[in-house]
C-alpha positions, 0 to 999 in steps of 0.5 A: 499499499502507498503512503497515500494510500495509508493516509487516504484510508482512516479518513475514507473508513471515518467516512462510511461509518459516518454514513453507518451513524446518519442511517441509524438515525432515520426514523424508519431505521430508527422507530420503523413502528407505531402501535398503530401501523404495527397493530395494521400488520396483524391481520393475521390475528384476532381482535382479542390478540391484537389488544394483548398486543397493544396493552403489552406497548402501553405496559412497556411504554410506560417502564420505559417513560424518559428512556432514550436510543443513542440515536435520539428517539425513545427508547420504546422505538426500539421493542416496538421495532423487533416486535415489527422484524418478527409481525412481519414473519407471522409470529404468534401473538404471545412473541409479540407481547414478549418482544414489545415487554423484553427489556422491561426487566432490565431497564426497569422494577417490573420483576417476572412475577409481574409480567406473568401475573399479567401477560400469563407466564408463557410471556413472561418465560420469554421475556426472562429467557430474553433478558439474561442473554442482555450481556451473553458476548459482553466479557470474558472468554469463559463468561462468554461462553457460560452465557451462550450455555444459558440461551440452549437453555431457554432456546429448549424452554422455548424457541420463540426466546431465539426468535425475540433475540435475534430480531432485537439483534437485527434492529441493534445491527440497523443502528449499529452506527452510533456505537462507538468505533469498539462497541461497533467492530465487537457487536459485528464480529459476534454477529457474523460468528454466531448470530448470522451463522444461529439463524442460517442454523434455524433456517432464517434466511431473510435475517442470516442475508440482513445480519450477514450485510449489516455485520459486513459494513460496520466490521469491514466498511471499505471492503464491503462499499468496494464489493458494492460498487462492482456488483452494481457495475457488473449488475448493468453488464449482466441484466441483459444475459439474465432476462434473456436467460430467465425467458428461455425457461419461462417458455420452457416451462409453459411448453410443458404444462407447468406455472412456475414463477422464475427470478434472478438470484442475485449474490450478497456482499458478504457472500461474495466477500466469503467465496473470495477468501474462502476459495481463492476466487475474484470477483469476477469469478464468483459473479460470472455464475448466473443465479436463478430460483423457479418456484412452483406449487408442486412438489413433481412439479419439482423435479418435472421442472429439473427435466426441462431445464435439463433439457435446455441446457447442459447440466454439470456433472456432479452439480445435482442435489437434491434437498427436498428428498433430503432435506438440509439440518435446517429443514431447507429443502430444493433441488439445485442443479448447475448448468451450462447455458448459452455462450458457455454461462455458468447458470446454477438454478434452484427448483421449489415449491412456495410453502419451501421457498417461505420455510427457506426464507422464515426457517422455524418461523414458518411453523407459524407461518403456515401452522394449518397443518403444512408438513414442511414448516412442520419438518422445520419446526421439529429440526429447529427443536431437535437441533436446540436439543442437540445443544442440550447434548453437547451442554452436558458432555462439555467440559467446560463452557469454552469447549461448549461453544468451541463444539458450538461453532464446529456445528453452525457451519456445517456442509453436509454430506449423506451416508446410507447405515447398512439397513439404509437409513440415511444419515446427515454428517459435515463434511470431511466427517469419518466413520468414527462421527457417525458411530457417534452420531448413531448412538453415543454407546455405540462410538464408545465401543468402536473398533473397526469400519466397513464402508461399501462392504469393505475394512476402512481406516477411521479416520478416512473422509465419508463421502455422500452415497456411502454405505458405513457399517461400525464394528463393535466390542464391548470393552473397547474404549474410545481413543484419544488419536480420534480427537484429531479427526472426528469434525462432529462436536458430538462425536467430540464432545462425548470422544472428551467425556468417555476420557475423562472418565477413562481417566478419573477410573485409571487415576482411582485405581493407580492411586489406590495401588500407589496408596496401598503400597506408602501404609504397607510400610505400616503393615496396614492398608486402604482397608483398615482405616476407618475413613468415616473419622477420616472427614477432618483429613480430606478437608485437609488435603482438598478432597471431599472423598475417598475417590477423589483423594485415591484420583489425585494421588495417580494424576500426580497431585498429591504424594502417597506416602505425605497422605498416608502419613496423615491419615495414620496419625489421624486414625490412631491417637497413639500412632508414632511415624514411621517412614511410609516412603518407598515399599515395593515396585509398582507393576506396569501393564502398559494398557493403562494409557491415560495415567501412566506415561513413558518418558521420550528422553529415555523410551522404556520398553518393557523388559527394560529395569524401570523406576517412576515418579509422579509428576502433576498432572502426568501421573506416573512417568515411566523412565528405564533405571539409567535415564540421565534424568532420574539421576538427575530427579536423584541427585536434586530430591524434588521427589520420590523415585518409586520402583517399577516393573512390567507384569508378565504378560503387557499389552500395545506397543511402546516407542524408543528413539535409536540414534544411528549414524549412516553415510549418506547415499541415495535411498538410504532412508527409505532401505531403513525404514524398511528394514524396521517394517520388515522387523514388524516393528513401525516408524513413528517419527524420523529426523535427520541430521547431515554432521558433515559430506559423508556422515548423516545421523538419523533421529529414529522413534520406533515401535515395538512390543518389549526389548526382544523385538527392539533386539531383533530390530536394532541387528537387522540394522546392524547389518545394513551397509551405509550403517555406521553406528546405532545406540539407543537414546537415553540408555 
């Protein structure tokens, strides 16, 4: 950027910020409705319901008397504008009443109980739900996440809570220009990150589009202006060919006796900006595509229309999607196809019924638009409620609020693939999902017990990215447990949360088991055990050690947060007033099986394998860390006496594979790396990683992690490597 451009940028931005402020203060934006004009929009309600809405307005007007917004308008203009947005969606009278009253609890002395007595419990509950969400993102990350969890709970009780909140945010975004610079950017970022995606997830397309437009202008005013100008310029060049294509499609449908409305689809500036960013495309490439929407009367006419346009223009292979047979997660239904039009112009066509179009624009609000038993609107409503229930399940499984928000963000941006169960049922998954994601969608227990899978009847890796149309079968085992590595490739929030929950439970169980062994080992020096202690009399010791019950004490010992011999001394002293202190530090060795998983770790410095002489030490948060007895780090720990060194031994039978590190000096030659790796594989071992250091022009040193079953297996690997002619020297690292 040139110096002149850098200097003019702040000035240009100030100009656009000034425009935003001027727009926010316009009466038709800040105060678009009065109670009279709002009442005139409520012709779909009966007279009694309209009177109830008017009564709610009068109460809110009195509660906000003397209060003004930053635009300079009386505060009542805001709840009236929110009610108007919802009236345009034909929401029920209780939602409109709650919209008018949504700020009275926060801004006046009115309580929820008072609202309940005056306007009914349902209205009071909606208002209370919205009030609790006022500062949802206003504080530090943890508090933001906790508040968002409140939103999930409020939505679960009544989906209308989120509709009022979304309409509230929409009007606030229309008047965002009067906010300070920092507030404007924060609110715009929240809107783009959460509110617009939630509107999309609930299928409210009109609201989602406007929230994106307003958020984009507020956050990036210069970029928004440039794209808008470019769109207007391109629109003039596109008008003639678009009209010609629309007329050609209409004429073809009329010939086939199909009654349809054909309209061109305009891309909004924010969607253009997102595509330019994510798909790395230029503005011209995106604007080259001509979009049309065809709205017909009946579902069967959708498929007849598809045949007609495919006869008219050549379809693009692999670019057809049937969202009527398999609706999107938010209830959206439509046929999508891509065509090559005249002069090679790319055309994207959406075909849907009038009801589908209404649901596509209004999402869950379509339930109120088509309340008289319309299946499509009811379907959208059921999907919205199912999503909210899934949110509650995520919240239950999440370890903390930030984890919940991370899962929610994944859930808000789905790009679907559709796969089949062996019984022929269709399941919807986000793009990039793997068989483990599939397993957890079927049932959490299936996911937790998953050991392998078949995709289209062939065995496949659990990390395979699934494609639409595949049939997936999960193979389970009763004693199977989730693998921590799954977290590196699952993409669904449901799978991620369930795996974390299972791993935490698994780690807790293993910590308790290890803690029990370590405490019994320490108590054994005083010729006693956990079973000999009377824990009813030891509650004072629990308090002193910061735990409430025995399992918590054992888990703290197993995790390395509390030393076993310290806990043993305190328990022995409290259990027996005549206790004379004896040393309880030390004791017999701890048995290592190799399959303990999450609370027994192996020192990377020396890479112990079964057959090595081993010891260990407790490390807070990591549990029991195993080292070779001669490991330099153990020698250092002994010298400094920083923590207890605990003898350990391998059990007669060990489980799994163990990683150790080899240092291999080799003569440099072409293909030596592949030759070394091939020798390791030929010995039925694995290569975990290889790092090559060039010592000089003739010699390189490889630091190689290998996975083996035991010391005998390792010896066989090393013997094969020594037989390679290029190997000069070979040794274990840290041994």
